[in-house]
VEXVOMAR-315755 format. One record per residue (C-alpha): x, y, z; residue in one letter; residue number from 1. Coordinates in pm, 1 decimal, always signed. Example, Ala and Ser with C-alpha at 12.3 -4.5 7.8 and 13.67 -1.06 7.14 Angstrom:
2
{px = +1230.0	py = -450.0	pz = +780.0	rest = A	nr = 1}
{px = +1367.0	py = -106.0	pz = +714.0	rest = S	nr = 2}
! end
This chain:
376
{px = +2158.3	py = +2322.1	pz = +1863.7	rest = M	nr = 1}
{px = +2509.7	py = +2194.1	pz = +1789.3	rest = D	nr = 2}
{px = +2460.1	py = +1900.4	pz = +1547.2	rest = P	nr = 3}
{px = +2766.1	py = +1726.3	pz = +1691.3	rest = S	nr = 4}
{px = +2568.7	py = +1660.5	pz = +2010.2	rest = R	nr = 5}
{px = +2304.2	py = +1463.9	pz = +1818.3	rest = I	nr = 6}
{px = +2360.4	py = +1095.2	pz = +1743.1	rest = S	nr = 7}
{px = +2167.9	py = +781.0	pz = +1648.8	rest = L	nr = 8}
{px = +2240.3	py = +443.0	pz = +1803.0	rest = R	nr = 9}
{px = +2057.1	py = +119.1	pz = +1891.1	rest = P	nr = 10}
{px = +1855.1	py = +120.6	pz = +2212.0	rest = F	nr = 11}
{px = +1995.4	py = -34.5	pz = +2529.5	rest = K	nr = 12}
{px = +1816.9	py = -146.8	pz = +2845.3	rest = L	nr = 13}
{px = +2016.4	py = +115.9	pz = +3032.4	rest = S	nr = 14}
{px = +1816.3	py = +380.2	pz = +2837.5	rest = D	nr = 15}
{px = +1506.7	py = +294.1	pz = +3040.6	rest = V	nr = 16}
{px = +1496.2	py = +605.3	pz = +3259.4	rest = D	nr = 17}
{px = +1564.0	py = +847.7	pz = +2972.7	rest = D	nr = 18}
{px = +1316.9	py = +658.0	pz = +2753.2	rest = F	nr = 19}
{px = +1042.0	py = +671.5	pz = +3016.5	rest = L	nr = 20}
{px = +1069.9	py = +1051.9	pz = +3042.8	rest = K	nr = 21}
{px = +943.1	py = +1110.2	pz = +2690.5	rest = W	nr = 22}
{px = +754.5	py = +782.9	pz = +2627.2	rest = A	nr = 23}
{px = +518.9	py = +866.9	pz = +2917.0	rest = S	nr = 24}
{px = +431.2	py = +1207.7	pz = +2770.3	rest = D	nr = 25}
{px = +89.1	py = +1212.7	pz = +2600.1	rest = D	nr = 26}
{px = +200.4	py = +1505.8	pz = +2385.9	rest = R	nr = 27}
{px = +477.0	py = +1289.8	pz = +2237.2	rest = V	nr = 28}
{px = +262.1	py = +981.1	pz = +2181.0	rest = T	nr = 29}
{px = -48.5	py = +1166.5	pz = +2061.0	rest = R	nr = 30}
{px = +2.3	py = +1074.8	pz = +1695.7	rest = Y	nr = 31}
{px = +183.5	py = +744.0	pz = +1753.5	rest = L	nr = 32}
{px = +20.1	py = +404.6	pz = +1719.0	rest = R	nr = 33}
{px = +130.4	py = +309.0	pz = +2067.9	rest = W	nr = 34}
{px = +2.4	py = +468.0	pz = +2387.2	rest = S	nr = 35}
{px = +206.1	py = +638.5	pz = +2655.6	rest = S	nr = 36}
{px = +418.5	py = +408.7	pz = +2871.5	rest = I	nr = 37}
{px = +358.9	py = +480.7	pz = +3238.3	rest = N	nr = 38}
{px = +588.0	py = +254.4	pz = +3441.0	rest = S	nr = 39}
{px = +953.8	py = +160.1	pz = +3445.6	rest = R	nr = 40}
{px = +861.9	py = -207.2	pz = +3418.1	rest = E	nr = 41}
{px = +651.3	py = -140.9	pz = +3107.6	rest = E	nr = 42}
{px = +933.8	py = +66.0	pz = +2959.5	rest = A	nr = 43}
{px = +1185.7	py = -215.1	pz = +3015.0	rest = L	nr = 44}
{px = +951.8	py = -463.6	pz = +2848.1	rest = T	nr = 45}
{px = +904.1	py = -234.3	pz = +2548.3	rest = Y	nr = 46}
{px = +1277.8	py = -181.7	pz = +2507.4	rest = L	nr = 47}
{px = +1353.3	py = -551.7	pz = +2536.2	rest = E	nr = 48}
{px = +1068.1	py = -690.3	pz = +2325.2	rest = K	nr = 49}
{px = +1020.9	py = -415.6	pz = +2064.6	rest = V	nr = 50}
{px = +1288.7	py = -148.7	pz = +2036.7	rest = A	nr = 51}
{px = +1603.2	py = -358.7	pz = +2065.7	rest = I	nr = 52}
{px = +1479.9	py = -633.4	pz = +1832.4	rest = H	nr = 53}
{px = +1339.2	py = -404.3	pz = +1562.3	rest = H	nr = 54}
{px = +1523.2	py = -441.3	pz = +1227.6	rest = P	nr = 55}
{px = +1601.9	py = -66.8	pz = +1217.7	rest = W	nr = 56}
{px = +1508.5	py = +136.5	pz = +1524.3	rest = R	nr = 57}
{px = +1747.6	py = +393.6	pz = +1665.6	rest = R	nr = 58}
{px = +1748.7	py = +612.0	pz = +1973.5	rest = S	nr = 59}
{px = +1782.9	py = +982.6	pz = +1900.9	rest = I	nr = 60}
{px = +2043.9	py = +1088.4	pz = +2153.0	rest = C	nr = 61}
{px = +2155.9	py = +1424.3	pz = +2288.9	rest = L	nr = 62}
{px = +2497.1	py = +1382.2	pz = +2451.8	rest = D	nr = 63}
{px = +2421.1	py = +1006.3	pz = +2439.6	rest = D	nr = 64}
{px = +2096.5	py = +1041.1	pz = +2638.8	rest = H	nr = 65}
{px = +1783.7	py = +909.6	pz = +2466.7	rest = S	nr = 66}
{px = +1540.0	py = +1188.0	pz = +2375.5	rest = I	nr = 67}
{px = +1341.7	py = +1013.1	pz = +2102.4	rest = G	nr = 68}
{px = +1348.7	py = +744.6	pz = +1837.5	rest = Y	nr = 69}
{px = +1347.9	py = +679.4	pz = +1463.3	rest = I	nr = 70}
{px = +1228.2	py = +351.4	pz = +1312.3	rest = S	nr = 71}
{px = +1243.2	py = +240.2	pz = +950.7	rest = I	nr = 72}
{px = +1039.5	py = -71.5	pz = +873.4	rest = S	nr = 73}
{px = +1113.0	py = -237.3	pz = +536.6	rest = P	nr = 74}
{px = +835.5	py = -415.7	pz = +349.1	rest = E	nr = 75}
{px = +869.8	py = -755.0	pz = +179.2	rest = S	nr = 76}
{px = +779.9	py = -923.3	pz = -148.9	rest = G	nr = 77}
{px = +679.5	py = -686.2	pz = -428.4	rest = D	nr = 78}
{px = +686.2	py = -402.4	pz = -172.4	rest = D	nr = 79}
{px = +1046.8	py = -463.9	pz = -66.5	rest = R	nr = 80}
{px = +1167.1	py = -148.0	pz = -245.2	rest = C	nr = 81}
{px = +1005.6	py = +70.6	pz = +20.8	rest = R	nr = 82}
{px = +1011.8	py = +119.3	pz = +397.1	rest = A	nr = 83}
{px = +792.3	py = +310.3	pz = +640.6	rest = R	nr = 84}
{px = +936.6	py = +578.6	pz = +864.1	rest = L	nr = 85}
{px = +826.1	py = +658.3	pz = +1219.8	rest = G	nr = 86}
{px = +975.2	py = +888.9	pz = +1480.0	rest = Y	nr = 87}
{px = +912.6	py = +1080.1	pz = +1802.6	rest = A	nr = 88}
{px = +1101.0	py = +1340.6	pz = +2003.6	rest = L	nr = 89}
{px = +1074.5	py = +1456.5	pz = +2364.5	rest = A	nr = 90}
{px = +849.3	py = +1764.0	pz = +2379.1	rest = A	nr = 91}
{px = +1110.2	py = +1981.1	pz = +2552.0	rest = E	nr = 92}
{px = +1327.9	py = +1957.2	pz = +2238.5	rest = F	nr = 93}
{px = +1060.8	py = +2046.3	pz = +1982.6	rest = W	nr = 94}
{px = +1128.7	py = +2341.5	pz = +1753.3	rest = G	nr = 95}
{px = +1509.6	py = +2320.9	pz = +1782.6	rest = Q	nr = 96}
{px = +1580.6	py = +2139.0	pz = +1455.8	rest = G	nr = 97}
{px = +1680.2	py = +1817.2	pz = +1631.2	rest = I	nr = 98}
{px = +1421.2	py = +1597.0	pz = +1457.0	rest = A	nr = 99}
{px = +1529.9	py = +1726.2	pz = +1116.3	rest = T	nr = 100}
{px = +1896.2	py = +1660.4	pz = +1194.1	rest = I	nr = 101}
{px = +1816.5	py = +1308.8	pz = +1316.6	rest = A	nr = 102}
{px = +1604.0	py = +1225.2	pz = +1010.3	rest = L	nr = 103}
{px = +1875.6	py = +1345.1	pz = +773.6	rest = K	nr = 104}
{px = +2123.9	py = +1122.4	pz = +954.1	rest = M	nr = 105}
{px = +1889.1	py = +825.2	pz = +930.4	rest = A	nr = 106}
{px = +1809.4	py = +871.7	pz = +561.1	rest = V	nr = 107}
{px = +2175.6	py = +918.5	pz = +470.3	rest = S	nr = 108}
{px = +2260.9	py = +576.4	pz = +611.8	rest = S	nr = 109}
{px = +1954.1	py = +356.1	pz = +570.3	rest = V	nr = 110}
{px = +1976.9	py = +325.9	pz = +190.6	rest = F	nr = 111}
{px = +2330.9	py = +190.5	pz = +235.8	rest = K	nr = 112}
{px = +2234.4	py = -45.4	pz = +514.8	rest = E	nr = 113}
{px = +1915.4	py = -192.9	pz = +363.7	rest = L	nr = 114}
{px = +1990.5	py = -352.5	pz = +27.2	rest = A	nr = 115}
{px = +1735.1	py = -290.4	pz = -247.0	rest = G	nr = 116}
{px = +1564.6	py = +0.6	pz = -70.8	rest = L	nr = 117}
{px = +1471.0	py = +287.0	pz = -306.4	rest = V	nr = 118}
{px = +1189.0	py = +458.2	pz = -114.0	rest = R	nr = 119}
{px = +1123.7	py = +569.1	pz = +244.1	rest = V	nr = 120}
{px = +781.1	py = +709.4	pz = +323.8	rest = H	nr = 121}
{px = +591.6	py = +843.6	pz = +623.1	rest = A	nr = 122}
{px = +217.1	py = +870.3	pz = +684.1	rest = V	nr = 123}
{px = +131.1	py = +1172.4	pz = +897.2	rest = V	nr = 124}
{px = -195.5	py = +1293.3	pz = +1050.3	rest = E	nr = 125}
{px = -337.6	py = +1596.9	pz = +870.7	rest = V	nr = 126}
{px = -341.2	py = +1781.1	pz = +1204.4	rest = E	nr = 127}
{px = +23.7	py = +1706.3	pz = +1279.2	rest = N	nr = 128}
{px = +165.3	py = +2013.5	pz = +1106.1	rest = K	nr = 129}
{px = +493.8	py = +2001.6	pz = +1297.1	rest = G	nr = 130}
{px = +580.3	py = +1655.9	pz = +1172.0	rest = S	nr = 131}
{px = +492.4	py = +1754.6	pz = +816.7	rest = Q	nr = 132}
{px = +731.0	py = +2050.7	pz = +837.1	rest = R	nr = 133}
{px = +1008.8	py = +1827.2	pz = +970.3	rest = V	nr = 134}
{px = +970.0	py = +1588.5	pz = +677.6	rest = L	nr = 135}
{px = +962.4	py = +1867.3	pz = +420.7	rest = E	nr = 136}
{px = +1278.3	py = +2024.4	pz = +569.1	rest = K	nr = 137}
{px = +1443.8	py = +1682.6	pz = +556.1	rest = T	nr = 138}
{px = +1373.3	py = +1663.3	pz = +181.5	rest = G	nr = 139}
{px = +1062.2	py = +1444.9	pz = +169.8	rest = F	nr = 140}
{px = +804.5	py = +1517.8	pz = -99.5	rest = L	nr = 141}
{px = +438.2	py = +1556.0	pz = -6.0	rest = K	nr = 142}
{px = +255.3	py = +1325.8	pz = -246.3	rest = E	nr = 143}
{px = -109.6	py = +1342.4	pz = -153.7	rest = G	nr = 144}
{px = -388.9	py = +1316.9	pz = +99.5	rest = L	nr = 145}
{px = -494.5	py = +959.9	pz = +177.2	rest = L	nr = 146}
{px = -851.1	py = +977.5	pz = +305.1	rest = R	nr = 147}
{px = -958.3	py = +758.5	pz = +599.1	rest = K	nr = 148}
{px = -627.9	py = +575.7	pz = +570.5	rest = Y	nr = 149}
{px = -595.7	py = +423.1	pz = +916.3	rest = G	nr = 150}
{px = -722.4	py = +414.6	pz = +1273.1	rest = Y	nr = 151}
{px = -570.6	py = +668.6	pz = +1508.0	rest = C	nr = 152}
{px = -629.2	py = +688.1	pz = +1880.9	rest = K	nr = 153}
{px = -605.5	py = +1068.5	pz = +1860.2	rest = A	nr = 154}
{px = -953.1	py = +1077.9	pz = +1707.6	rest = S	nr = 155}
{px = -1289.0	py = +1010.6	pz = +1869.7	rest = S	nr = 156}
{px = -1386.9	py = +823.9	pz = +1555.2	rest = H	nr = 157}
{px = -1195.9	py = +549.8	pz = +1369.6	rest = P	nr = 158}
{px = -1017.7	py = +591.2	pz = +1039.5	rest = G	nr = 159}
{px = -961.2	py = +967.7	pz = +1046.2	rest = R	nr = 160}
{px = -788.6	py = +1135.2	pz = +753.1	rest = Q	nr = 161}
{px = -413.6	py = +1114.1	pz = +729.6	rest = Q	nr = 162}
{px = -172.5	py = +1288.7	pz = +496.2	rest = R	nr = 163}
{px = +86.4	py = +1076.3	pz = +323.0	rest = S	nr = 164}
{px = +426.0	py = +1251.3	pz = +313.7	rest = V	nr = 165}
{px = +662.2	py = +1040.6	pz = +113.2	rest = L	nr = 166}
{px = +1010.1	py = +1032.5	pz = -38.0	rest = G	nr = 167}
{px = +1249.0	py = +819.5	pz = -240.6	rest = T	nr = 168}
{px = +1622.2	py = +787.7	pz = -276.3	rest = C	nr = 169}
{px = +1829.6	py = +905.6	pz = -569.7	rest = E	nr = 170}
{px = +2028.5	py = +593.2	pz = -645.2	rest = D	nr = 171}
{px = +2089.9	py = +437.1	pz = -984.9	rest = G	nr = 172}
{px = +1803.6	py = +190.7	pz = -956.8	rest = E	nr = 173}
{px = +1553.9	py = +465.1	pz = -888.5	rest = A	nr = 174}
{px = +1676.7	py = +675.2	pz = -1180.4	rest = K	nr = 175}
{px = +1672.3	py = +397.9	pz = -1436.6	rest = E	nr = 176}
{px = +1456.7	py = +471.8	pz = -1738.3	rest = S	nr = 177}
{px = +1106.5	py = +331.2	pz = -1733.7	rest = E	nr = 178}
{px = +1162.8	py = +228.0	pz = -2096.0	rest = A	nr = 179}
{px = +1350.8	py = -79.1	pz = -1973.5	rest = S	nr = 180}
{px = +1023.2	py = -215.3	pz = -1834.9	rest = F	nr = 181}
{px = +853.1	py = -183.9	pz = -2171.2	rest = L	nr = 182}
{px = +1128.5	py = -386.0	pz = -2338.7	rest = K	nr = 183}
{px = +1040.0	py = -697.6	pz = -2140.5	rest = S	nr = 184}
{px = +917.8	py = -957.2	pz = -2387.6	rest = A	nr = 185}
{px = +619.4	py = -1180.4	pz = -2311.9	rest = H	nr = 186}
{px = +483.8	py = -1473.1	pz = -2510.4	rest = I	nr = 187}
{px = +108.6	py = -1454.4	pz = -2565.7	rest = V	nr = 188}
{px = -30.9	py = -1801.4	pz = -2509.2	rest = L	nr = 189}
{px = -379.0	py = -1890.0	pz = -2632.1	rest = Q	nr = 190}
{px = -513.6	py = -2204.0	pz = -2471.2	rest = M	nr = 191}
{px = -852.4	py = -2371.8	pz = -2512.8	rest = E	nr = 192}
{px = -1036.9	py = -2063.6	pz = -2635.1	rest = Q	nr = 193}
{px = -1262.6	py = -2237.9	pz = -2883.3	rest = T	nr = 194}
{px = -1547.8	py = -2251.7	pz = -2631.8	rest = S	nr = 195}
{px = -1515.1	py = -1886.7	pz = -2535.8	rest = F	nr = 196}
{px = -1549.1	py = -1615.5	pz = -2799.9	rest = T	nr = 197}
{px = -1671.6	py = -1258.1	pz = -2829.8	rest = P	nr = 198}
{px = -1999.0	py = -1406.8	pz = -2959.0	rest = D	nr = 199}
{px = -2099.4	py = -1414.8	pz = -2593.8	rest = L	nr = 200}
{px = -2164.2	py = -1044.7	pz = -2628.7	rest = L	nr = 201}
{px = -2437.0	py = -1117.1	pz = -2878.1	rest = K	nr = 202}
{px = -2623.4	py = -1369.1	pz = -2667.3	rest = E	nr = 203}
{px = -2769.2	py = -1124.2	pz = -2415.8	rest = G	nr = 204}
{px = -2805.1	py = -805.7	pz = -2618.8	rest = G	nr = 205}
{px = -2682.4	py = -535.0	pz = -2380.4	rest = D	nr = 206}
{px = -2358.0	py = -677.7	pz = -2246.1	rest = E	nr = 207}
{px = -2324.2	py = -419.9	pz = -1967.4	rest = I	nr = 208}
{px = -2655.4	py = -520.0	pz = -1809.5	rest = S	nr = 209}
{px = -2545.7	py = -884.7	pz = -1816.7	rest = D	nr = 210}
{px = -2233.5	py = -829.8	pz = -1602.8	rest = I	nr = 211}
{px = -2245.2	py = -1006.8	pz = -1266.6	rest = T	nr = 212}
{px = -2002.0	py = -1106.5	pz = -993.1	rest = L	nr = 213}
{px = -1984.1	py = -1453.5	pz = -842.4	rest = R	nr = 214}
{px = -1720.1	py = -1677.1	pz = -678.7	rest = P	nr = 215}
{px = -1461.5	py = -1824.3	pz = -914.9	rest = L	nr = 216}
{px = -1456.4	py = -2203.2	pz = -911.2	rest = D	nr = 217}
{px = -1223.4	py = -2477.6	pz = -1035.2	rest = L	nr = 218}
{px = -1476.6	py = -2556.6	pz = -1306.6	rest = S	nr = 219}
{px = -1406.1	py = -2209.8	pz = -1452.5	rest = D	nr = 220}
{px = -1049.9	py = -2306.3	pz = -1542.8	rest = I	nr = 221}
{px = -1092.1	py = -2288.7	pz = -1922.4	rest = D	nr = 222}
{px = -1245.8	py = -1942.0	pz = -1907.2	rest = D	nr = 223}
{px = -980.2	py = -1834.7	pz = -1656.5	rest = F	nr = 224}
{px = -701.1	py = -1943.6	pz = -1890.4	rest = M	nr = 225}
{px = -824.8	py = -1709.4	pz = -2164.1	rest = V	nr = 226}
{px = -716.8	py = -1394.6	pz = -1981.7	rest = W	nr = 227}
{px = -458.5	py = -1545.7	pz = -1746.2	rest = A	nr = 228}
{px = -239.3	py = -1650.9	pz = -2040.0	rest = T	nr = 229}
{px = -259.6	py = -1312.1	pz = -2213.3	rest = D	nr = 230}
{px = +48.8	py = -1093.5	pz = -2164.5	rest = A	nr = 231}
{px = -158.6	py = -784.8	pz = -2247.5	rest = K	nr = 232}
{px = -379.5	py = -855.6	pz = -1947.1	rest = V	nr = 233}
{px = -97.2	py = -934.9	pz = -1703.5	rest = T	nr = 234}
{px = +133.9	py = -652.8	pz = -1811.4	rest = R	nr = 235}
{px = +56.5	py = -444.4	pz = -1502.3	rest = F	nr = 236}
{px = -8.3	py = -740.7	pz = -1269.6	rest = C	nr = 237}
{px = +246.0	py = -872.7	pz = -1021.0	rest = S	nr = 238}
{px = +218.1	py = -1219.4	pz = -1176.9	rest = W	nr = 239}
{px = +332.3	py = -1346.1	pz = -1516.8	rest = E	nr = 240}
{px = +99.6	py = -1511.3	pz = -1771.7	rest = P	nr = 241}
{px = +19.0	py = -1872.6	pz = -1692.4	rest = Y	nr = 242}
{px = +163.5	py = -2126.5	pz = -1932.2	rest = S	nr = 243}
{px = -16.8	py = -2442.5	pz = -1820.0	rest = N	nr = 244}
{px = -349.4	py = -2540.3	pz = -1671.2	rest = K	nr = 245}
{px = -202.2	py = -2727.1	pz = -1374.6	rest = E	nr = 246}
{px = -38.7	py = -2410.8	pz = -1232.9	rest = D	nr = 247}
{px = -360.7	py = -2217.0	pz = -1289.0	rest = A	nr = 248}
{px = -565.5	py = -2481.6	pz = -1107.7	rest = L	nr = 249}
{px = -325.0	py = -2468.6	pz = -814.5	rest = N	nr = 250}
{px = -360.0	py = -2091.3	pz = -803.3	rest = Y	nr = 251}
{px = -739.9	py = -2111.5	pz = -793.9	rest = I	nr = 252}
{px = -732.1	py = -2385.7	pz = -532.5	rest = K	nr = 253}
{px = -466.3	py = -2237.5	pz = -303.4	rest = N	nr = 254}
{px = -514.5	py = -1862.0	pz = -346.1	rest = S	nr = 255}
{px = -854.0	py = -1781.5	pz = -495.2	rest = V	nr = 256}
{px = -1085.0	py = -2017.2	pz = -306.5	rest = L	nr = 257}
{px = -947.7	py = -1926.4	pz = +42.2	rest = P	nr = 258}
{px = -945.8	py = -1553.8	pz = -42.2	rest = H	nr = 259}
{px = -1190.1	py = -1352.5	pz = +174.2	rest = P	nr = 260}
{px = -1332.2	py = -1161.5	pz = -125.6	rest = W	nr = 261}
{px = -1246.8	py = -1277.7	pz = -477.5	rest = F	nr = 262}
{px = -1510.2	py = -1279.1	pz = -752.1	rest = K	nr = 263}
{px = -1528.3	py = -1371.2	pz = -1117.7	rest = A	nr = 264}
{px = -1647.4	py = -1091.5	pz = -1344.8	rest = V	nr = 265}
{px = -1906.6	py = -1272.9	pz = -1555.5	rest = C	nr = 266}
{px = -2085.2	py = -1206.5	pz = -1881.5	rest = L	nr = 267}
{px = -2392.9	py = -1428.4	pz = -1906.6	rest = N	nr = 268}
{px = -2242.6	py = -1616.8	pz = -1608.5	rest = N	nr = 269}
{px = -1918.3	py = -1692.0	pz = -1799.4	rest = R	nr = 270}
{px = -1602.3	py = -1552.7	pz = -1635.0	rest = P	nr = 271}
{px = -1424.9	py = -1288.3	pz = -1844.4	rest = I	nr = 272}
{px = -1216.3	py = -1141.5	pz = -1562.9	rest = G	nr = 273}
{px = -1182.8	py = -1119.1	pz = -1187.9	rest = A	nr = 274}
{px = -1201.3	py = -865.0	pz = -906.8	rest = V	nr = 275}
{px = -1078.8	py = -889.8	pz = -548.2	rest = S	nr = 276}
{px = -1071.1	py = -688.3	pz = -226.8	rest = V	nr = 277}
{px = -788.4	py = -766.6	pz = +14.0	rest = T	nr = 278}
{px = -831.4	py = -707.6	pz = +386.4	rest = K	nr = 279}
{px = -595.7	py = -520.3	pz = +613.6	rest = N	nr = 280}
{px = -562.7	py = -571.1	pz = +987.6	rest = S	nr = 281}
{px = -477.6	py = -379.6	pz = +1301.5	rest = G	nr = 282}
{px = -482.7	py = -1.5	pz = +1262.9	rest = N	nr = 283}
{px = -534.0	py = -45.7	pz = +886.0	rest = D	nr = 284}
{px = -851.2	py = -255.5	pz = +916.4	rest = I	nr = 285}
{px = -1062.7	py = +38.4	pz = +797.0	rest = C	nr = 286}
{px = -927.4	py = +4.2	pz = +441.7	rest = R	nr = 287}
{px = -913.4	py = -266.9	pz = +175.9	rest = G	nr = 288}
{px = -723.8	py = -290.2	pz = -153.5	rest = E	nr = 289}
{px = -905.5	py = -342.0	pz = -482.7	rest = L	nr = 290}
{px = -760.1	py = -538.4	pz = -772.9	rest = G	nr = 291}
{px = -911.0	py = -646.5	pz = -1103.1	rest = Y	nr = 292}
{px = -836.0	py = -791.1	pz = -1447.9	rest = V	nr = 293}
{px = -1046.6	py = -825.4	pz = -1761.6	rest = L	nr = 294}
{px = -997.3	py = -1028.2	pz = -2080.2	rest = A	nr = 295}
{px = -847.8	py = -793.5	pz = -2340.6	rest = S	nr = 296}
{px = -1120.6	py = -855.3	pz = -2600.1	rest = Q	nr = 297}
{px = -1366.8	py = -684.3	pz = -2362.6	rest = Y	nr = 298}
{px = -1161.1	py = -371.4	pz = -2298.4	rest = W	nr = 299}
{px = -1319.7	py = -36.9	pz = -2380.3	rest = G	nr = 300}
{px = -1680.2	py = -152.8	pz = -2340.4	rest = K	nr = 301}
{px = -1745.3	py = -21.1	pz = -1988.9	rest = G	nr = 302}
{px = -1742.5	py = -370.9	pz = -1839.2	rest = I	nr = 303}
{px = -1456.9	py = -309.8	pz = -1593.7	rest = A	nr = 304}
{px = -1625.9	py = +8.8	pz = -1472.9	rest = T	nr = 305}
{px = -1951.7	py = -180.6	pz = -1423.2	rest = K	nr = 306}
{px = -1771.8	py = -452.2	pz = -1225.4	rest = A	nr = 307}
{px = -1595.2	py = -200.0	pz = -1000.2	rest = V	nr = 308}
{px = -1925.8	py = -22.8	pz = -933.1	rest = K	nr = 309}
{px = -2080.5	py = -357.2	pz = -835.4	rest = L	nr = 310}
{px = -1799.1	py = -408.5	pz = -585.1	rest = V	nr = 311}
{px = -1850.8	py = -60.6	pz = -439.7	rest = A	nr = 312}
{px = -2224.6	py = -120.5	pz = -396.6	rest = K	nr = 313}
{px = -2172.9	py = -433.1	pz = -187.9	rest = T	nr = 314}
{px = -1836.7	py = -434.7	pz = -12.4	rest = I	nr = 315}
{px = -1912.7	py = -162.7	pz = +243.6	rest = F	nr = 316}
{px = -2227.0	py = -353.1	pz = +345.3	rest = T	nr = 317}
{px = -2058.0	py = -693.7	pz = +356.4	rest = E	nr = 318}
{px = -1762.3	py = -553.1	pz = +552.4	rest = W	nr = 319}
{px = -1912.8	py = -296.0	pz = +794.1	rest = P	nr = 320}
{px = -1567.5	py = -213.9	pz = +935.0	rest = H	nr = 321}
{px = -1450.3	py = -93.0	pz = +593.7	rest = L	nr = 322}
{px = -1440.0	py = +283.8	pz = +544.2	rest = E	nr = 323}
{px = -1198.7	py = +307.0	pz = +252.4	rest = R	nr = 324}
{px = -1154.7	py = +106.7	pz = -68.2	rest = L	nr = 325}
{px = -825.8	py = +187.8	pz = -240.3	rest = E	nr = 326}
{px = -642.7	py = +89.9	pz = -556.9	rest = A	nr = 327}
{px = -285.2	py = +156.7	pz = -666.7	rest = V	nr = 328}
{px = -237.1	py = +174.3	pz = -1043.1	rest = V	nr = 329}
{px = +80.6	py = +195.7	pz = -1248.8	rest = D	nr = 330}
{px = +130.0	py = +547.9	pz = -1384.7	rest = V	nr = 331}
{px = +141.3	py = +405.8	pz = -1737.2	rest = Q	nr = 332}
{px = -184.6	py = +211.8	pz = -1697.8	rest = N	nr = 333}
{px = -408.2	py = +491.8	pz = -1822.9	rest = A	nr = 334}
{px = -698.4	py = +257.9	pz = -1899.2	rest = G	nr = 335}
{px = -724.9	py = +133.1	pz = -1542.5	rest = S	nr = 336}
{px = -705.3	py = +487.9	pz = -1411.4	rest = Q	nr = 337}
{px = -1000.1	py = +586.0	pz = -1631.5	rest = R	nr = 338}
{px = -1199.1	py = +287.9	pz = -1502.2	rest = V	nr = 339}
{px = -1152.5	py = +399.1	pz = -1140.9	rest = L	nr = 340}
{px = -1235.7	py = +760.7	pz = -1212.9	rest = E	nr = 341}
{px = -1555.6	py = +661.9	pz = -1396.8	rest = K	nr = 342}
{px = -1645.6	py = +436.6	pz = -1102.9	rest = A	nr = 343}
{px = -1627.3	py = +734.7	pz = -865.8	rest = G	nr = 344}
{px = -1281.5	py = +686.5	pz = -713.5	rest = F	nr = 345}
{px = -1076.8	py = +993.0	pz = -620.2	rest = E	nr = 346}
{px = -718.5	py = +1029.6	pz = -741.6	rest = R	nr = 347}
{px = -508.4	py = +1114.7	pz = -435.1	rest = E	nr = 348}
{px = -152.2	py = +1135.4	pz = -562.9	rest = G	nr = 349}
{px = +143.2	py = +965.1	pz = -729.1	rest = V	nr = 350}
{px = +343.1	py = +742.0	pz = -495.2	rest = L	nr = 351}
{px = +698.7	py = +734.5	pz = -627.9	rest = R	nr = 352}
{px = +882.4	py = +400.7	pz = -656.1	rest = K	nr = 353}
{px = +606.1	py = +242.6	pz = -450.1	rest = Y	nr = 354}
{px = +645.6	py = -123.7	pz = -541.6	rest = L	nr = 355}
{px = +842.0	py = -364.7	pz = -757.2	rest = I	nr = 356}
{px = +661.3	py = -481.4	pz = -1068.6	rest = L	nr = 357}
{px = +825.1	py = -725.5	pz = -1305.7	rest = K	nr = 358}
{px = +1160.7	py = -657.6	pz = -1141.9	rest = G	nr = 359}
{px = +1147.3	py = -275.1	pz = -1151.4	rest = K	nr = 360}
{px = +1040.7	py = -23.2	pz = -889.2	rest = S	nr = 361}
{px = +737.5	py = +160.9	pz = -1022.8	rest = R	nr = 362}
{px = +552.9	py = +486.5	pz = -965.9	rest = D	nr = 363}
{px = +191.3	py = +418.0	pz = -870.1	rest = M	nr = 364}
{px = -121.3	py = +635.3	pz = -863.6	rest = V	nr = 365}
{px = -333.6	py = +601.5	pz = -549.2	rest = M	nr = 366}
{px = -714.0	py = +605.7	pz = -581.8	rest = F	nr = 367}
{px = -972.6	py = +575.8	pz = -307.7	rest = S	nr = 368}
{px = -1346.4	py = +545.5	pz = -255.5	rest = L	nr = 369}
{px = -1492.8	py = +607.5	pz = +90.3	rest = L	nr = 370}
{px = -1806.4	py = +452.6	pz = +232.4	rest = S	nr = 371}
{px = -1940.8	py = +807.6	pz = +265.0	rest = T	nr = 372}
{px = -1870.4	py = +902.2	pz = -98.4	rest = D	nr = 373}
{px = -2163.8	py = +923.8	pz = -339.1	rest = P	nr = 374}
{px = -2214.4	py = +594.5	pz = -520.5	rest = Q	nr = 375}
{px = -2221.7	py = +651.2	pz = -897.1	rest = I	nr = 376}
! end
């Protein structure tokens, strides 16, 4: 195939007939989140409402006729350094190198067009070998297998396994030394700790057996401030240490209390940390994201592992739709990685430049626990 015949451009309504040829083919849409489009009217609606208004969706064109698409969807907030890639190509043009050419064209331009982007990744079905080969030939790095990662209509059962095939750019921001993150200075603030000391460990004998989970309440503010003001605790969190009780109270009131699953990690019913599971929706409803923190004076005692195991024993029952519990951990946070491994989570791979933490894009390790995994 002559590469000069291949081009990328925004969709137009006049593409409707070319678009319908491949968008109505079940072979093309088999691994896509959307189903085949079977009428010209439906195709026009899709072009007008979805394709044309997408922030970065291009028609793959052969001699200016649409034969497929590429979309790049940037994330926001702490995830704004990355974007998700999707693409499809008319079946009659498979195996000719067209998809690889189109992806190389897209990647070469998107990092210039989308400010702050350092990573583009694609999630591909394990059975979709052709798409995996295209990504590898384009220069993407295969990072791991994400088990039960999302719903796919291609399967007779929900949440089938998908392989995550991911890549990052090679710009200056991505290359910057990780040492710059470690130079960030934090002030350790100790506030109202006189009523909360390690003596709590002595009150119940075996501290591990006294670990429980319960909802965090506004009345827990003094205990909350012990770890929430500690820069050692928040080093790998997206948030900075709290410096005053009023901000902490607002956080508990506005974020913790409405959260669908947020618990205090308690020793003798006194909060010494917190654990949460965040829901996903749509095709990702089968998985939830785990997060946790623990007061630094209780590190290394097996308490975090105990708390994570307690979550695993209950969350799959409380949320029957959940098939996968996952956690992403900074590559430098070795302690948290050990906690997850001891709690029975499987390490799936390193996701390069996956999110922005304290102003820097960071490599993260992905862990998962499935509802079908043995509970330790």
